[in-house]
C-alpha positions in Angstrom: 0.0 0.0 0.0 2.9 2.4 0.7 4.2 2.0 -2.9 0.8 3.0 -4.2 0.7 6.1 -1.9 4.1 7.1 -3.1 3.1 6.6 -6.7 0.0 8.8 -6.2 2.1 11.5 -4.5 4.5 11.5 -7.5 1.5 11.8 -9.8 0.3 14.9 -7.9 3.6 16.8 -8.4 3.6 19.2 -11.3 6.3 21.5 -12.7 5.1 23.6 -15.6 7.4 26.0 -17.4 5.3 29.1 -18.0 7.8 31.5 -19.6 11.5 32.1 -20.2 12.6 35.7 -20.8 15.5 38.1 -20.8 15.0 40.3 -17.7 18.0 42.5 -18.0 21.3 42.7 -19.9 24.2 45.1 -20.2 27.2 45.3 -22.5 30.3 47.4 -22.2 33.4 47.5 -24.3 35.3 50.5 -22.9 38.5 50.0 -24.9 37.0 49.4 -28.4 38.0 49.7 -31.1 41.7 49.7 -30.0 41.1 46.3 -28.4 40.4 44.7 -31.8 43.9 45.3 -33.2 45.8 44.4 -30.0 47.4 41.1 -31.3 46.6 37.6 -30.2 43.3 37.3 -28.3 44.0 35.6 -25.0 41.8 37.2 -22.4 41.5 36.5 -18.7 37.8 35.9 -18.1 36.1 36.2 -14.8 32.7 34.5 -14.6 30.2 34.9 -11.8 26.8 33.2 -11.7 24.2 33.4 -9.0 20.5 32.6 -8.9 17.5 34.1 -7.1 13.9 33.0 -6.7 10.8 34.9 -5.9 7.3 33.7 -5.1 4.7 35.2 -7.5 1.8 33.6 -5.7 0.9 30.3 -4.1 2.3 28.0 -6.8 4.0 30.5 -9.2 7.8 31.2 -9.0 10.3 33.4 -10.8 13.8 32.1 -11.1 16.6 34.5 -12.3 20.1 33.6 -13.4 22.5 36.5 -12.8 25.6 36.1 -15.0 28.5 38.6 -15.1 31.5 38.1 -17.3 34.5 40.4 -17.3 37.2 39.8 -20.0 40.6 41.5 -19.8 43.4 41.5 -22.3 46.4 42.2 -20.2 45.5 44.9 -17.8 42.8 46.5 -20.1 39.2 45.7 -19.9 38.0 44.1 -23.2 34.3 43.8 -22.2 31.8 43.4 -19.4 28.7 41.4 -20.1 25.9 41.1 -17.6 22.7 39.0 -18.2 19.7 38.3 -16.1 17.8 35.4 -17.8 14.6 34.5 -16.0 11.8 32.0 -16.0 8.4 31.5 -14.4 7.3 28.1 -13.3 4.3 26.6 -11.6 5.1 24.1 -8.9 2.3 21.9 -7.4 2.5 19.1 -4.9 6.1 19.5 -3.8 7.2 19.5 -0.1 9.1 22.6 1.0 12.5 20.8 0.8 11.6 19.4 -2.7 10.6 22.8 -3.9 13.9 24.4 -2.7 15.8 21.7 -4.6 13.7 22.2 -7.8 14.0 26.0 -7.6 17.7 25.9 -6.7 18.9 23.2 -9.0 16.5 22.0 -11.7 15.0 25.3 -12.8 18.3 27.1 -13.3 19.3 24.2 -15.5 16.3 24.8 -17.6 17.1 28.5 -18.0 20.9 28.3 -18.5 20.9 27.4 -22.2 18.9 30.6 -23.0 21.4 32.6 -20.9 24.3 30.9 -22.6 22.9 31.9 -26.0 22.3 35.5 -24.9 25.9 35.8 -23.7 27.3 34.3 -26.9 25.2 36.6 -29.0 26.2 39.7 -27.1 29.9 38.9 -27.2 29.8 38.2 -30.9 27.8 41.3 -31.7 30.4 43.2 -29.6 33.0 42.2 -32.2 34.8 39.6 -30.1 35.3 35.9 -30.7 32.5 33.6 -29.7 32.3 32.9 -26.0 30.6 29.6 -25.0 29.8 29.1 -21.4 30.3 25.5 -20.4 27.4 23.4 -19.1 26.9 23.6 -15.3 25.5 21.1 -12.9 23.1 23.3 -10.9 21.9 20.4 -8.9 25.5 19.8 -7.6 26.1 23.5 -7.1 22.8 23.8 -5.1 23.7 20.8 -3.0 27.2 22.3 -2.3 25.5 25.5 -1.2 23.2 23.6 1.2 26.2 21.8 2.7 28.3 24.9 3.0 25.3 26.7 4.7 24.9 23.8 7.1 28.6 23.8 8.0 28.6 27.5 8.5 25.7 27.2 10.9 27.3 24.5 13.0 29.5 25.6 15.9 33.1 24.8 15.5 
């Protein structure tokens, strides 16, 4: 009987992707056009990715990927690209812990390919060689965040 109850509980869970959209983006190339003729392109790239979630109602959630990329050629800034790619999902039937895992790991994984395309387009349109962000395991990153938070909360 327990297996049947668990199967019914799984059937009651719903995740519906409502919308994916570009919430905000910014592009700066402060040293163009001089940067284009500066020899071999071998930038140092700093990438920062964070996520945020916001409840839009009982079962509706917004998830936002915040991506910031700074590329420097030597000591000169080549470009700064900032993207906020967002999505709205409906979540039904999840426990609070399951909802946190879905919002912190699974949903950013759904949104990331769109953010990656936006970054690639902006960098290319800015006149620089294509920049492809490598796939990320948001489930593992979320789990690490949970573990780090737990360790930080425990007395040493």
